N, C-alpha and C positions, 0 to 999 in steps of 0.2 A: 536673104530675108530681111526686111526692114524692121528695125527695133522700135516697138511702141514706146511712147513716153508714159512713164508711170504716174498715176495720180499723186497728188501731194500727200506725203506721209513722212514723218520724221524717221529717216533711215539711220540716223546717227545715235539713236537712243541706245543706251548700254545693254538693254535686255531684248533687243530685236532677235527673233529667231526665224529661220527659214525652214519651213516644214515641207519635206519632200515625201509625198505619198507614193509608195512603190507598189503596194498591193491592196486589194479590197477583197475581203472574203467573209461571207455570211454577215454582212452589215457592219463589219469592223475594218479598220485600216491598219496598215503597218508601213514602216519606212524609217526615216531618219530626220533629225533636225540639226541645223548648224547655228552656231553663235560666234561672236567675234573673239572669244577668248581661247578657242581651241580649233585647230585645223581638222581634227577628226570629228566625224559626226556622232551624235547621240542616237543610238538605234532604239526603235520601239516596235512592239509587236501588236499593240492594241491602242485604242484611243485613250483608255484609262492609263496605260503606261506612258503615253505621250504627255498627258496632263500632269501625272505624278512627277515625271522627270523634269518637265518644264518648270513646275512649281518649285522643285528642289533647286533647279538652276537659279531661279529668281531669289531664293533664300541665300544661296551661296554668294551671289553678287550684291545682295541686300538692296535690290531694286527691281520693281517697286516694292517697298516695304509692305508687308501684310499688316492689315489693321486688326487681325485676330490671330491668336496662336492656337495651333492644333492641340486638342486635349490628349492627354496620355494617362493611361490607367496603370502605368508602371512608374516606379520611383525614378526620378531624374538623378543622374550621377552628379555629385557636387564637383564644381570646378570646370565642367565641360560646357555649361551653358554660356553663351556669349550673345549679347544683344546685337541685333541686326545693324543698328546705327553705329556700332563700333567696328564693324568689319571693314577691311580694306579691299576694294575692288581690284581684281587682277588686271594686268596690262592687256590691252587689245593685241591680238596676234594676227587677226585676219581682217582685211579691208572689207568694207561693205560691198563693194563691187564683186569681190570674190565670193562672198556669201550669196549674193543674189544670182551668181552664175550657176549655182547648183540647181538641178531640175529633178523632179520625181518622175518615175516611170508613168504614173497616172496624172498627177497634178502637183503644183507647187504653190505654197502660200507664205507670205511674210506676215508674221504676227507681232504686233507691238502692244504689249499690255501696259496701259498707263497707270492703272490702279489695281490694288488687290483689297477691295473692301467687301464687307459682309460675307467673308469666306468664299469669294468668287473673284473673277477677273472682269475688268472693263478695259476696252481698247479698240484696236482696229485690225482688220484682216484684209490683206491685199492678195487677190488671186493673180499671180504673176503672169500666167499664160494669156489672160484676157485683160489685164490691167484694170481690174474692177476692185473698188475698195468699199467695204462696209464697216460700220461700227457695231460693237456688241457691248451689252451691259452685264452679261453674265456668261459663264462657261457653256450653258445650255444653248444660248443664242450662237455662240462661236461654233459649237459642234453642229448645230442645225445649218449654219451657212456652209460649212465644209461639206456636210452631207448633201446639201442641195446641189452644190457644184459637182460632186462626184456622181450623183444620180443623173444630173443633166448630161454629163459627159458619157456616162454609161449608155444612155438612150440614143446618143447620136452615132 
């Protein structure tokens, strides 16, 4: 099988994730995502869990930095808070090529979040099976694009 050339997208960004969708059930998805700091996948059982775990990953590597901080109605423990800009990013353990080699049972997407402004994400989504790229300005657009692809594939 001849490999398609991927559209231009910054694959060396430190927060690139490859989302492998393995199951679709009752309008929700499950699967795993990969990033360059661990060989093991991060598993998710719902779209909400995917977004939560990805957002937590972005916080851990401090990229892209969030322009807002989540509210908490519980008291923060002193000494545990650390500013994102003071965090040291871990070393890369996985090459981009290896990350991009993973495939979901249903579909596979590369997601590059460029900004986290207004409590949402802005970036690019690349559908790896078809080499199609779209930009998104919020999480809802991102989810709508993923859903559109999954519905398109389900109908064929």
